[in-house]
N, C-alpha and C positions, 0 to 999 in steps of 0.2 A: 504494500500500500504506500502511496506517495505521501510524503510529509508536507504539510501546508507551510507556505512561506509567509509567516506572520510579519516579518520585517518589511517585505514588499507591500503588503496590504497596509501596514501602518504608514509607510512612506507615502503611498498613494493617497491615503486619507489626509495626511498632513499637507500635501500639495494642494488638494482640493480645498482644504480649509484656508490655506494662505491665499489661494486664488479668489475665493469668495470674500475674504477680508479686504483684499485689494480692490475688488469691484465695489464693495460697499464704501470704501474710502473715496474712490473716484466719484461715486454718486453724491456723497456729501460735499465734496469740493465743487462739483458742478452746481449743486443746489445753492451753495453759499454764494457763488459768483452770480447766479441769476438773481438771488435776493438782493445782493449788493447793487446790481444794476437797476433794479426796480425801485429800491428805496431812495436812491440818490440820482434822480433823472438828470436834470441840468441845473447847475448852480445859478445860472442867470434867471431861470424861471422861479427859483426859490426867493430871490431878492425882489421880484416884482409883485409878490403877494402883499397883502395889507400889513402895515407895520403893527407890531404889538403895542398896546397901550402901556404907559408907564404905571408903576405901582402906586405913585402918588395920586394919580387920577381916580383911583378906586376909593380913596379915603374920603 
């Protein structure tokens, strides 16, 4: 009877785990880039919005 090669199976499982972890890391990076682009559109547009009132005006 053939002896199972556990070290090969373990190595294969480790490679799959590392690949999955890398793919997850890439998805997180892509998501962060997309969010950064949508949160900070154009600084010129931000300045043209209505100015905030001073704190002293509220008293």
